[in-house]
Structures are given as structure tokens and as C-alpha cells.
N, C-alpha and C positions, 0 to 999 in steps of 0.2 A: 474187337478186343478192348477198345476204349470204353465200351458200355460195360464190359465185365469188370474192369478195374475201377471204372467210375471216375477216372481222372484223365486229364489231357497229358500227352507225352512230356510236355515241358514241366508240368507239375510233378509228375512221377520222377523225372530227372532231378528236379530240385529236391524232392523228398529223399531220393537215394543219396544225393550229394550231402544233404543235412545229416542223414543217418551215418554216412561215412565219416563226416567231421566229428560227430558225437562219439563214434567208436574210437577214432584217433585220439580224441581228447581223453577218453577213459584210459586208453593205453598209456598215454603220456602221464596221467595221474598215477597210474600203477608204477610206472618207471620211476617217477619222482619219489613215491612212497618207498619203493625198494631201495633207492639211492639213500634216502634219509635214514632208512633202517640199517643198511649195510655200511654206510660211511663210518660211523663210530666203531663198528666191529672191525673194519679194516684198519682203522687208526690204532685200536688196541692190539690187534694182531701183529702189526708192525713192531710195536713196542715189545712184544713177547717173542720176537723172531730171533733174538740173540741169546746164545747159550749163557754168556756172562750175566746178562740181565736176569735170566731165569735163576741162575745161581745166587745172585744178590737177593732176589725176591725170596728165595727159599731161606737164605740165611737170616734175613731181617724178619721173617715170619715168626721167629721165636721171641722177638722183642726189639726194642729200640737199639740201634747200633750206630756207632760213629764211623766216619770214613776210615779212620785208622784201623778200627776193628775189622771192617770189611776187607781192607787191603791185606791185613795179616792173615785172616782166616781163609780167604780165597786165593791168596798168593798172586794177586794182580797188582799192577802199578797204580799208584795214586791218581795220576791223570786219567787212566782208563776207567777206574772206579768212579771218579768224579764225572766223567763224560756220561757213563751209563746211568748214574743217579740223576743227572740233569734230564736225560731222556725219560726216565721213569717218573720223575716229578712232573715233567711237561705232559705226560700222558695220564697224570693223576693217579698212578698206581702206588706212589709213596707219598707220605707227608713228612714234613720236617718239624723238628722242635729245637729251638735254640736254648742252650743253657750256658751262659757266659760265652766264652770263645768257641765252644763246641756246638756242632750241629749233629743231631741224631735223626736217623731215618727209620721209619717203620711203615708197614703196609697200611694203605689207606682203607682197604677193604679185604677182609680175610677170605671172601668168596673167590678171590683170584687164585688161591691155592687149589680150590676145587677145579677150576678151569685148567690149571697146569696139570693136575692129576689126570683129568679126563683126556687132555691132549696126549699125555704120556701113555696112557692105556691104548688109545687109538693108534698112536705111532708104533707102539710095540706090536700090536696086533697086525697092522698093515705090513710092517717090516718083517715080521716072522714068516709071512706068506711069500715074501719076495725071494726069488732064487738068484738073481744077478744084481750085484751092487756096482 
């Protein structure tokens, strides 16, 4: 059999070990690539996982809004709105503009509305097929 393969058993064993290491390395690279790709998506998804944050994003999509305006329109407490705005700012979904003592919030990227609309459509479709809640 050694003549057919043309290598000594120890060389074949070394070659198989090297091939296994190469495959393991490729798998690890793919896992890292997937993590690098999915980590920002997960971060953004967590920011969108709260109904009040979604309501805030929808409201400020029409233009710059102050905290007071958001509080009044959404009937939420000021501390709660401030907390959610901090989270939205941290996740780069909103940007701020200072004008004297006032701070105005607006969407940093209008594409987020498309994402919310797509999620809404998928959720509605999935939940419409659900029989037990």
C-alpha cells in the first residue's frame, strides 16, 4: 500500500494532520467572519427591541423633535423618554442638534424606517398564522 500512496505512514499521518489543521483554521475564519458580520446586526436589533423606542423613532422620522415634544406626543414620562433617547443615540440611530438650551433629536438614517416596516410585515405575517398566543 505504501507503494500505491507513495508516502510513508508517518508522512501521510503528518499530511492528514496538516489538512485537518487547515480545515479547522478555515472554519475558525468563517466563524470570525460570521461574528464580525452578525455582531453589529445584533447590537442594532437590541436597540430596536423596545416598543417605546420604535414609537420614538417613528415620531421623530417626521423631523427634529425635542424631548418635551416626544413626551407629550407619546404620553411617556420624561425620564423614560430620556433613557430611550440615550440608548438610541448610543446605537447611532438618532442624532442630536443643540439650539440654545434645547436639544432636538432626529433619525440619523432614514433607512431604519424601511427596516422597521419590513420587521412589521414579517411579524404580522408570522403572527397571523399563529393559532395559540
